[in-house]
PLY file of the C-alpha trace (Angstrom):
ply
format ascii 1.0
element vertex 570
property float x
property float y
property float z
element edge 569
property int vertex1
property int vertex2
end_header
-76.04 -54.51 -38.98
-74.90 -50.94 -39.46
-73.68 -49.79 -42.86
-70.04 -50.16 -41.81
-70.66 -53.62 -40.33
-72.35 -54.65 -43.60
-69.34 -53.36 -45.55
-66.91 -55.31 -43.32
-68.98 -58.50 -43.43
-69.45 -58.72 -47.20
-66.60 -56.67 -48.66
-63.94 -56.88 -45.95
-63.27 -53.11 -45.93
-62.92 -51.06 -42.75
-63.95 -47.71 -44.26
-65.97 -46.21 -47.09
-64.66 -44.28 -50.08
-65.46 -40.55 -50.30
-69.22 -39.83 -50.44
-70.27 -43.49 -50.17
-71.38 -43.19 -46.54
-73.38 -40.00 -47.18
-75.18 -41.65 -50.11
-75.96 -44.78 -48.05
-77.24 -42.68 -45.12
-79.54 -40.73 -47.44
-80.91 -43.96 -48.95
-81.42 -45.56 -45.54
-83.48 -42.51 -44.46
-85.77 -43.21 -47.39
-84.76 -40.13 -49.38
-84.78 -40.18 -53.16
-81.05 -39.85 -53.86
-79.05 -38.91 -56.94
-75.38 -39.84 -56.54
-72.82 -38.46 -58.99
-69.56 -40.34 -58.56
-66.60 -40.57 -60.94
-65.93 -43.78 -62.87
-64.32 -46.24 -60.46
-65.76 -44.44 -57.42
-67.55 -47.51 -56.06
-71.15 -46.81 -57.11
-72.38 -50.39 -56.61
-71.63 -50.33 -52.86
-73.87 -47.24 -52.55
-76.99 -49.29 -53.34
-75.90 -52.79 -52.36
-75.22 -51.89 -48.72
-78.62 -50.21 -48.01
-80.42 -53.02 -49.88
-78.73 -55.63 -47.67
-79.73 -53.65 -44.57
-83.44 -53.73 -45.54
-86.09 -56.41 -45.98
-86.99 -57.26 -49.55
-84.95 -56.91 -52.71
-83.54 -54.04 -54.77
-84.75 -53.57 -58.34
-81.63 -52.51 -60.28
-82.23 -51.00 -63.72
-79.13 -50.94 -65.92
-78.49 -51.15 -69.69
-75.17 -52.94 -69.17
-75.52 -56.71 -69.57
-71.82 -57.22 -68.76
-72.27 -55.32 -65.49
-75.35 -57.36 -64.61
-73.54 -60.64 -65.07
-70.41 -59.46 -63.24
-72.36 -58.16 -60.26
-74.57 -61.24 -60.01
-71.41 -63.40 -59.96
-69.66 -61.13 -57.44
-72.68 -61.10 -55.14
-73.02 -64.90 -55.40
-69.36 -65.22 -54.35
-70.30 -63.28 -51.19
-73.25 -65.56 -50.50
-75.82 -62.98 -51.67
-78.60 -64.14 -54.00
-79.10 -62.02 -57.13
-80.72 -62.61 -60.52
-80.51 -60.76 -63.85
-83.01 -60.38 -66.70
-81.68 -59.04 -69.98
-81.99 -59.21 -73.78
-81.38 -62.67 -75.17
-83.52 -64.46 -72.56
-86.73 -66.12 -73.75
-90.08 -65.68 -72.04
-89.81 -68.92 -70.06
-86.39 -67.90 -68.67
-87.69 -64.44 -67.75
-90.77 -65.90 -66.05
-88.65 -68.35 -64.07
-86.21 -65.60 -63.00
-89.03 -63.30 -61.85
-90.60 -66.18 -59.96
-87.30 -66.87 -58.20
-86.94 -63.18 -57.34
-90.45 -63.11 -55.87
-90.30 -66.31 -53.82
-86.65 -67.31 -53.53
-85.22 -64.97 -50.88
-83.25 -62.96 -53.46
-81.78 -59.56 -52.55
-81.17 -58.08 -56.03
-83.09 -58.19 -59.30
-81.17 -56.68 -62.23
-83.25 -55.76 -65.29
-82.52 -54.02 -68.58
-84.73 -50.96 -69.23
-86.62 -52.43 -72.18
-88.08 -55.06 -69.82
-89.95 -52.39 -67.83
-92.68 -51.96 -70.45
-93.51 -55.68 -70.79
-96.72 -57.08 -69.35
-94.89 -60.07 -67.85
-92.61 -57.85 -65.78
-95.44 -55.59 -64.61
-97.51 -58.63 -63.59
-94.89 -59.44 -60.93
-94.63 -55.97 -59.37
-97.34 -56.66 -56.79
-95.52 -59.70 -55.40
-91.92 -58.46 -55.63
-91.02 -56.98 -52.24
-88.98 -54.08 -53.63
-87.09 -52.03 -51.05
-85.22 -49.72 -53.49
-85.47 -48.76 -57.15
-81.87 -48.40 -58.29
-81.22 -46.52 -61.54
-77.70 -47.16 -62.83
-76.29 -44.98 -65.63
-79.00 -42.49 -64.66
-77.90 -39.95 -67.29
-79.64 -42.22 -69.83
-83.00 -40.84 -68.64
-82.13 -37.28 -69.66
-82.88 -36.39 -73.27
-80.25 -33.65 -72.89
-77.60 -36.18 -71.87
-75.16 -37.74 -74.29
-76.60 -41.28 -74.08
-80.39 -40.87 -73.83
-82.38 -44.13 -73.88
-86.16 -43.76 -74.24
-86.90 -46.98 -72.31
-85.56 -45.25 -69.18
-88.66 -43.02 -69.20
-90.65 -46.14 -68.21
-89.14 -45.84 -64.71
-91.58 -43.01 -63.93
-94.45 -45.46 -64.59
-92.84 -48.09 -62.34
-92.65 -45.50 -59.53
-96.44 -45.17 -59.66
-96.75 -48.92 -59.04
-93.96 -49.41 -56.49
-93.69 -47.57 -53.16
-89.91 -47.49 -52.74
-87.24 -44.77 -52.71
-84.93 -44.27 -55.70
-81.15 -44.47 -55.70
-79.93 -43.01 -59.01
-76.25 -43.23 -59.92
-74.13 -41.76 -62.70
-70.53 -40.80 -63.39
-71.22 -38.18 -66.06
-73.82 -35.50 -65.34
-73.48 -31.78 -65.82
-75.60 -29.65 -63.43
-78.28 -29.31 -66.16
-78.45 -33.06 -66.76
-78.55 -33.77 -63.00
-81.62 -31.55 -62.67
-83.29 -33.30 -65.61
-82.57 -36.73 -64.06
-84.21 -35.65 -60.79
-87.26 -34.28 -62.62
-87.75 -37.43 -64.70
-87.45 -39.74 -61.69
-89.40 -37.72 -59.15
-92.98 -38.37 -58.08
-93.83 -34.67 -58.27
-92.21 -33.97 -61.64
-90.04 -31.11 -60.40
-87.23 -33.09 -58.74
-87.24 -30.99 -55.55
-87.50 -34.03 -53.24
-84.27 -35.52 -54.60
-81.12 -35.25 -52.55
-78.24 -34.69 -54.97
-74.83 -35.82 -53.68
-71.84 -35.08 -55.89
-68.33 -36.40 -55.24
-65.18 -34.67 -56.37
-64.20 -35.85 -59.84
-60.42 -35.68 -59.39
-58.45 -38.73 -60.49
-55.03 -37.88 -59.04
-53.37 -41.03 -60.39
-54.56 -40.37 -63.95
-52.44 -38.26 -66.32
-54.33 -36.66 -69.22
-52.15 -36.33 -72.33
-53.38 -34.68 -75.54
-51.31 -34.59 -78.74
-52.17 -32.99 -82.06
-50.46 -35.17 -84.67
-50.83 -36.48 -88.20
-49.05 -39.81 -87.60
-51.54 -41.32 -85.17
-50.47 -44.92 -85.76
-46.82 -44.13 -85.06
-47.76 -42.40 -81.83
-50.10 -45.27 -80.95
-47.19 -47.73 -81.20
-45.07 -45.43 -79.01
-47.77 -45.30 -76.30
-48.22 -49.08 -76.32
-44.46 -49.61 -76.27
-43.70 -47.11 -73.51
-46.53 -48.10 -71.13
-46.49 -51.41 -69.30
-49.69 -53.28 -68.50
-53.04 -53.63 -70.20
-54.72 -50.95 -72.26
-57.76 -49.95 -74.28
-57.63 -48.15 -77.65
-60.90 -46.50 -78.68
-61.83 -45.84 -82.31
-65.01 -45.08 -84.22
-64.69 -47.38 -87.23
-65.13 -51.14 -86.90
-62.86 -51.84 -89.86
-60.14 -49.55 -88.52
-60.29 -51.36 -85.18
-59.39 -54.53 -87.02
-56.61 -52.78 -88.99
-55.00 -51.26 -85.88
-55.19 -54.56 -83.97
-53.40 -56.25 -86.89
-50.72 -53.53 -86.87
-50.14 -53.98 -83.15
-49.88 -57.77 -83.46
-47.44 -57.37 -86.35
-45.36 -55.16 -84.04
-45.21 -57.84 -81.35
-47.97 -56.43 -79.10
-50.63 -58.80 -77.78
-53.85 -57.24 -79.13
-57.28 -57.99 -80.54
-60.35 -56.01 -81.63
-63.90 -55.74 -80.32
-67.03 -54.20 -81.83
-70.76 -54.83 -82.10
-70.33 -56.66 -85.42
-68.93 -59.71 -83.64
-71.24 -62.40 -82.30
-72.14 -62.18 -78.61
-70.17 -65.38 -77.91
-67.06 -64.02 -79.63
-67.36 -60.67 -77.83
-67.61 -62.48 -74.51
-64.57 -64.64 -75.33
-62.38 -61.67 -76.26
-63.56 -59.64 -73.29
-62.66 -62.47 -70.93
-59.24 -62.95 -72.59
-58.48 -59.25 -72.05
-59.85 -59.23 -68.50
-57.66 -62.17 -67.45
-54.53 -60.77 -69.12
-54.34 -63.28 -71.96
-54.69 -60.22 -74.23
-52.85 -57.03 -73.33
-54.50 -54.41 -75.57
-58.10 -54.22 -76.82
-58.75 -52.06 -79.89
-62.46 -51.28 -79.88
-65.44 -49.07 -80.52
-67.36 -47.66 -77.57
-69.29 -50.96 -77.48
-66.46 -52.19 -75.20
-65.86 -51.35 -71.58
-69.26 -50.53 -70.10
-69.69 -52.34 -66.81
-66.26 -53.97 -66.88
-64.42 -53.48 -63.60
-60.79 -54.25 -64.48
-58.69 -52.29 -61.98
-55.23 -52.54 -63.54
-55.78 -50.80 -66.91
-52.61 -48.71 -67.32
-53.66 -46.66 -70.33
-56.69 -45.65 -72.36
-55.87 -44.25 -75.79
-58.34 -42.43 -78.06
-57.36 -42.44 -81.74
-60.47 -40.41 -82.69
-62.10 -37.43 -81.00
-65.11 -38.64 -78.99
-68.51 -37.00 -79.54
-68.58 -35.36 -76.12
-66.63 -34.73 -72.95
-69.09 -36.96 -71.10
-68.21 -40.02 -73.17
-64.49 -39.15 -73.15
-64.42 -38.74 -69.36
-66.18 -42.05 -68.80
-63.98 -43.98 -71.25
-60.73 -42.38 -70.06
-61.78 -43.11 -66.48
-61.48 -46.85 -67.08
-57.73 -46.46 -66.61
-56.13 -46.75 -63.18
-59.06 -47.82 -61.03
-56.58 -49.51 -58.69
-55.17 -46.07 -57.80
-51.80 -46.64 -59.50
-50.35 -44.14 -62.04
-52.06 -44.46 -65.43
-52.48 -42.49 -68.64
-55.43 -41.20 -70.66
-54.03 -40.26 -74.08
-55.94 -38.46 -76.84
-54.44 -38.20 -80.34
-56.21 -35.82 -82.71
-55.83 -33.58 -85.75
-57.93 -31.13 -87.75
-59.35 -33.94 -89.88
-61.14 -35.16 -86.74
-62.84 -31.79 -86.36
-64.04 -31.81 -89.97
-65.36 -35.35 -89.50
-67.22 -34.34 -86.32
-68.88 -31.41 -88.11
-69.93 -33.68 -90.97
-71.21 -36.29 -88.52
-73.28 -33.66 -86.71
-75.10 -32.73 -89.93
-75.73 -36.40 -90.71
-76.90 -37.10 -87.14
-79.85 -34.74 -87.52
-81.61 -35.51 -90.80
-84.53 -33.20 -91.56
-87.93 -33.90 -89.95
-89.28 -34.47 -93.48
-86.66 -37.17 -94.08
-87.45 -38.78 -90.70
-91.17 -38.98 -91.53
-90.33 -40.42 -94.94
-88.26 -43.17 -93.29
-91.20 -43.90 -90.96
-93.50 -44.46 -93.96
-90.86 -46.43 -95.91
-90.34 -48.71 -92.89
-94.00 -49.76 -93.03
-93.93 -50.06 -96.81
-90.88 -52.33 -96.57
-92.84 -54.83 -94.45
-96.16 -54.35 -96.30
-97.91 -52.86 -93.26
-101.02 -50.85 -94.24
-102.34 -47.75 -92.45
-104.00 -48.37 -89.07
-102.09 -51.64 -88.68
-98.79 -52.79 -87.15
-99.03 -51.96 -83.44
-96.95 -54.37 -81.35
-95.18 -55.98 -84.31
-91.55 -56.96 -83.86
-89.57 -56.71 -87.11
-86.21 -58.30 -87.85
-84.44 -55.40 -89.52
-81.49 -55.42 -91.94
-80.34 -51.81 -92.33
-78.18 -52.56 -95.38
-81.01 -54.34 -97.19
-83.45 -51.53 -96.34
-81.06 -48.89 -97.73
-80.43 -50.88 -100.91
-84.15 -51.33 -101.48
-84.87 -47.58 -101.33
-81.44 -46.38 -102.63
-80.67 -44.57 -99.38
-77.44 -43.83 -97.51
-76.91 -45.85 -94.34
-75.98 -43.10 -91.82
-78.99 -40.74 -92.17
-81.39 -43.71 -92.07
-79.75 -44.97 -88.87
-80.12 -41.58 -87.18
-83.69 -41.17 -88.45
-84.59 -44.48 -86.77
-82.90 -43.33 -83.57
-84.97 -40.15 -83.58
-88.17 -42.13 -84.20
-87.23 -44.13 -81.10
-86.55 -40.96 -79.11
-90.03 -39.67 -79.97
-91.62 -42.99 -78.88
-92.80 -44.26 -82.27
-90.55 -47.34 -82.36
-87.95 -49.23 -80.34
-84.79 -49.74 -82.39
-82.65 -52.48 -80.81
-79.32 -53.23 -82.47
-77.38 -56.51 -82.41
-80.04 -58.52 -80.57
-79.89 -62.29 -80.12
-83.18 -63.59 -81.59
-84.61 -66.90 -80.37
-85.46 -69.80 -82.64
-89.15 -69.56 -83.64
-91.52 -72.30 -84.76
-95.06 -72.40 -86.16
-96.97 -75.64 -86.84
-98.44 -75.32 -90.35
-101.04 -78.08 -90.32
-104.11 -78.20 -88.08
-104.12 -80.32 -84.96
-106.45 -83.03 -86.31
-104.50 -83.53 -89.56
-101.22 -83.70 -87.66
-101.82 -87.22 -86.35
-102.47 -88.55 -89.88
-99.03 -87.50 -91.14
-96.52 -90.33 -91.48
-93.18 -88.94 -90.25
-89.89 -90.80 -90.91
-88.48 -90.42 -87.34
-90.08 -91.10 -83.96
-88.14 -88.14 -82.55
-90.09 -85.87 -84.89
-93.38 -87.07 -83.39
-92.05 -86.60 -79.85
-90.82 -83.10 -80.70
-94.20 -82.09 -82.17
-96.04 -83.37 -79.08
-93.65 -81.42 -76.85
-94.12 -78.25 -78.90
-97.92 -78.55 -78.74
-97.93 -79.08 -74.96
-95.42 -76.32 -74.20
-96.29 -73.43 -76.51
-99.79 -72.03 -76.79
-100.48 -70.23 -80.06
-97.96 -72.31 -82.00
-100.67 -73.17 -84.58
-101.41 -69.45 -85.14
-98.02 -67.78 -85.31
-94.29 -68.39 -84.97
-93.46 -68.56 -81.25
-90.00 -68.35 -79.66
-88.85 -71.74 -78.38
-86.17 -72.64 -75.85
-83.68 -74.91 -77.60
-81.94 -75.98 -74.37
-85.24 -77.02 -72.78
-86.46 -78.92 -75.84
-83.16 -80.75 -76.34
-82.98 -81.81 -72.67
-86.59 -83.08 -72.72
-85.93 -85.10 -75.89
-82.51 -86.32 -74.77
-80.71 -84.95 -77.82
-78.04 -82.31 -78.34
-78.95 -78.78 -79.52
-77.44 -79.41 -83.02
-79.50 -82.61 -83.27
-82.61 -80.68 -82.23
-81.97 -78.09 -84.94
-81.64 -80.87 -87.51
-84.99 -82.31 -86.36
-86.64 -78.91 -86.73
-85.11 -78.48 -90.18
-86.33 -81.94 -91.24
-89.86 -81.13 -90.02
-89.77 -77.97 -92.14
-88.77 -80.07 -95.17
-91.86 -82.22 -94.49
-93.92 -78.98 -94.62
-95.17 -79.62 -91.09
-93.65 -76.53 -89.46
-92.24 -73.12 -90.33
-88.77 -73.05 -88.78
-86.96 -69.72 -88.24
-83.48 -70.44 -86.81
-81.92 -68.36 -84.03
-80.18 -65.27 -85.31
-78.24 -62.17 -84.31
-79.88 -59.11 -85.82
-81.37 -55.65 -85.42
-84.99 -55.56 -84.28
-87.62 -52.81 -84.61
-90.70 -52.86 -82.38
-93.68 -50.77 -83.54
-95.35 -48.81 -80.72
-98.55 -47.96 -82.61
-100.47 -48.53 -85.83
-99.12 -46.91 -88.98
-100.10 -43.25 -89.18
-101.18 -41.31 -92.26
-98.60 -38.84 -93.69
-98.61 -35.58 -91.75
-99.89 -37.15 -88.51
-96.48 -38.04 -87.06
-95.52 -36.02 -83.96
-91.76 -35.44 -84.25
-91.58 -32.74 -81.56
-89.82 -30.16 -83.72
-88.99 -27.86 -80.78
-87.23 -30.74 -79.06
-85.46 -31.56 -82.33
-83.99 -28.04 -82.57
-82.95 -27.99 -78.90
-81.27 -31.40 -79.19
-79.33 -30.34 -82.26
-78.12 -27.19 -80.52
-77.16 -29.22 -77.45
-75.20 -31.68 -79.61
-73.34 -28.81 -81.30
-72.42 -27.42 -77.87
-71.03 -30.79 -76.72
-69.00 -31.08 -79.91
-67.57 -27.58 -79.45
-66.57 -28.37 -75.85
-64.78 -31.53 -76.95
-62.83 -29.65 -79.65
-61.98 -26.90 -77.16
-60.63 -29.47 -74.67
-58.38 -30.99 -77.32
-57.14 -27.76 -78.90
-56.57 -25.54 -75.85
-53.13 -25.57 -74.21
-53.58 -23.08 -71.35
-55.83 -24.77 -68.78
-54.86 -27.91 -66.85
-56.65 -30.86 -68.47
-58.06 -32.08 -65.17
-59.32 -28.60 -64.23
-60.99 -28.24 -67.65
-62.83 -31.55 -67.27
-63.89 -30.85 -63.69
-65.15 -27.39 -64.63
-67.28 -28.89 -67.40
-69.07 -31.02 -64.81
-69.66 -28.05 -62.52
-66.76 -28.50 -60.08
-65.38 -24.98 -59.85
-62.90 -25.56 -57.02
-59.91 -27.67 -58.09
-56.15 -27.45 -58.32
-53.76 -28.14 -61.17
-52.98 -31.84 -61.53
-49.30 -31.30 -62.32
-49.13 -34.37 -64.57
-51.10 -33.52 -67.73
-49.40 -32.27 -70.90
-50.40 -28.65 -70.16
-49.03 -28.72 -66.61
-45.85 -30.50 -67.72
-45.20 -27.93 -70.46
-45.66 -25.08 -67.97
-43.29 -26.80 -65.54
0 1
1 2
2 3
3 4
4 5
5 6
6 7
7 8
8 9
9 10
10 11
11 12
12 13
13 14
14 15
15 16
16 17
17 18
18 19
19 20
20 21
21 22
22 23
23 24
24 25
25 26
26 27
27 28
28 29
29 30
30 31
31 32
32 33
33 34
34 35
35 36
36 37
37 38
38 39
39 40
40 41
41 42
42 43
43 44
44 45
45 46
46 47
47 48
48 49
49 50
50 51
51 52
52 53
53 54
54 55
55 56
56 57
57 58
58 59
59 60
60 61
61 62
62 63
63 64
64 65
65 66
66 67
67 68
68 69
69 70
70 71
71 72
72 73
73 74
74 75
75 76
76 77
77 78
78 79
79 80
80 81
81 82
82 83
83 84
84 85
85 86
86 87
87 88
88 89
89 90
90 91
91 92
92 93
93 94
94 95
95 96
96 97
97 98
98 99
99 100
100 101
101 102
102 103
103 104
104 105
105 106
106 107
107 108
108 109
109 110
110 111
111 112
112 113
113 114
114 115
115 116
116 117
117 118
118 119
119 120
120 121
121 122
122 123
123 124
124 125
125 126
126 127
127 128
128 129
129 130
130 131
131 132
132 133
133 134
134 135
135 136
136 137
137 138
138 139
139 140
140 141
141 142
142 143
143 144
144 145
145 146
146 147
147 148
148 149
149 150
150 151
151 152
152 153
153 154
154 155
155 156
156 157
157 158
158 159
159 160
160 161
161 162
162 163
163 164
164 165
165 166
166 167
167 168
168 169
169 170
170 171
171 172
172 173
173 174
174 175
175 176
176 177
177 178
178 179
179 180
180 181
181 182
182 183
183 184
184 185
185 186
186 187
187 188
188 189
189 190
190 191
191 192
192 193
193 194
194 195
195 196
196 197
197 198
198 199
199 200
200 201
201 202
202 203
203 204
204 205
205 206
206 207
207 208
208 209
209 210
210 211
211 212
212 213
213 214
214 215
215 216
216 217
217 218
218 219
219 220
220 221
221 222
222 223
223 224
224 225
225 226
226 227
227 228
228 229
229 230
230 231
231 232
232 233
233 234
234 235
235 236
236 237
237 238
238 239
239 240
240 241
241 242
242 243
243 244
244 245
245 246
246 247
247 248
248 249
249 250
250 251
251 252
252 253
253 254
254 255
255 256
256 257
257 258
258 259
259 260
260 261
261 262
262 263
263 264
264 265
265 266
266 267
267 268
268 269
269 270
270 271
271 272
272 273
273 274
274 275
275 276
276 277
277 278
278 279
279 280
280 281
281 282
282 283
283 284
284 285
285 286
286 287
287 288
288 289
289 290
290 291
291 292
292 293
293 294
294 295
295 296
296 297
297 298
298 299
299 300
300 301
301 302
302 303
303 304
304 305
305 306
306 307
307 308
308 309
309 310
310 311
311 312
312 313
313 314
314 315
315 316
316 317
317 318
318 319
319 320
320 321
321 322
322 323
323 324
324 325
325 326
326 327
327 328
328 329
329 330
330 331
331 332
332 333
333 334
334 335
335 336
336 337
337 338
338 339
339 340
340 341
341 342
342 343
343 344
344 345
345 346
346 347
347 348
348 349
349 350
350 351
351 352
352 353
353 354
354 355
355 356
356 357
357 358
358 359
359 360
360 361
361 362
362 363
363 364
364 365
365 366
366 367
367 368
368 369
369 370
370 371
371 372
372 373
373 374
374 375
375 376
376 377
377 378
378 379
379 380
380 381
381 382
382 383
383 384
384 385
385 386
386 387
387 388
388 389
389 390
390 391
391 392
392 393
393 394
394 395
395 396
396 397
397 398
398 399
399 400
400 401
401 402
402 403
403 404
404 405
405 406
406 407
407 408
408 409
409 410
410 411
411 412
412 413
413 414
414 415
415 416
416 417
417 418
418 419
419 420
420 421
421 422
422 423
423 424
424 425
425 426
426 427
427 428
428 429
429 430
430 431
431 432
432 433
433 434
434 435
435 436
436 437
437 438
438 439
439 440
440 441
441 442
442 443
443 444
444 445
445 446
446 447
447 448
448 449
449 450
450 451
451 452
452 453
453 454
454 455
455 456
456 457
457 458
458 459
459 460
460 461
461 462
462 463
463 464
464 465
465 466
466 467
467 468
468 469
469 470
470 471
471 472
472 473
473 474
474 475
475 476
476 477
477 478
478 479
479 480
480 481
481 482
482 483
483 484
484 485
485 486
486 487
487 488
488 489
489 490
490 491
491 492
492 493
493 494
494 495
495 496
496 497
497 498
498 499
499 500
500 501
501 502
502 503
503 504
504 505
505 506
506 507
507 508
508 509
509 510
510 511
511 512
512 513
513 514
514 515
515 516
516 517
517 518
518 519
519 520
520 521
521 522
522 523
523 524
524 525
525 526
526 527
527 528
528 529
529 530
530 531
531 532
532 533
533 534
534 535
535 536
536 537
537 538
538 539
539 540
540 541
541 542
542 543
543 544
544 545
545 546
546 547
547 548
548 549
549 550
550 551
551 552
552 553
553 554
554 555
555 556
556 557
557 558
558 559
559 560
560 561
561 562
562 563
563 564
564 565
565 566
566 567
567 568
568 569
């Protein structure tokens, strides 16, 4: 089928959106392609259509678990086979999914970037018939971008192992970041072979409103009361999200809150309630919204100044994806500016402090020099800070910089599998008199299924074990607990926590490469993004839409006529 026939067959549309056809044509020619489309511009069609037109399957790299699940479900509804691999899956589930992708006539394999460095994933690359490497949220590969993720740099290694063109997609890339994306993804290292296709960023149905005010909560209630339909309210503080949601509910507005402190199950429940309209307004941190394609959001309200125009543009762009009139409202005051300046200083602790945190991290877990490579550590930031009498924020940013410089991987709010280690040796095991037959059956199952279980605590699949034993998951957990009371096993229950993965053995003081030139450049770049965000909020002369478009390198645009600046001039 042609591209248009594929679109009609699977999506039921008779024409493409702006730039989609050019991007698809470039991909079908085998060109490495960087597509810069605004939020809601239909990026998924740009890689799904060429993948369906080719033999094999597309490897889609994205950090957004919600997007993975949504797209796998949407593709399945169209009769297209897709599978996703993400954090929270145990090794057996990952192995099974990769096996299905290799031998099961699948067309799309979605993976999170941290999976790219694992030996299990790399072991399948020779048998996966990959037709395209798709890089979603491609700005995450640029260390000069606002949302750099070190695991994205692994894509360059995958390119050496897989002979397939790249389709990279992003909604927020300045010309400088676009060039950096192309360089990091190219085979040559200079990015010259990439074809960069940039769509116009205008959102004609979206009105940008900025108000400087002290009474943010009063104005928030006015916005919610004067705008029909669903909305999103973005804030920085988790506790304030909860406070504002309570205020809205007390005022008769259907609202709830969402942040990374909630369990994954609770986050999913609230997200679904908002998506289906059971909840009208979601008050949230920026943990909410990525990968959610809800077309009828009528307003997005920011109660705090975002860190950058990139993040603001992406979050505001979640309003009005159905093309109907919608609002993006920003409420700010001078206190926000002071807070941003303070946050900037905290975000870049000194290199000496960062190295000190590196050493303290190993001390905390009793890891000596020349040891620790490959260890995965369950990490409690609050406990760590209490132990060393440190403030939370600078430690958090020090860990992030250690990740950026490839010393650790710092994963926050990860679902950790149940782990089990058998404490007694195999011969002694059969001499132990256990009070329940189910305990014996469980031990036999554990021994058969998990190699190394006598040497260290291995992750176990509770669903698999419970189904094999014919018991419920709660009953299985009770059995494991009882075995631990008998001193037969070490039982570490499933948890939701931060995890730190050590990339190398502990280094002696002074041997840590923190790339000080990069550190200075990053700090300067962050200051520039902050200044641009403050300028956007405080200026009252330039059309809001024109200001945003100019920031992303689009010099030709007309006044929107609907923002607060245009309305005041009119």
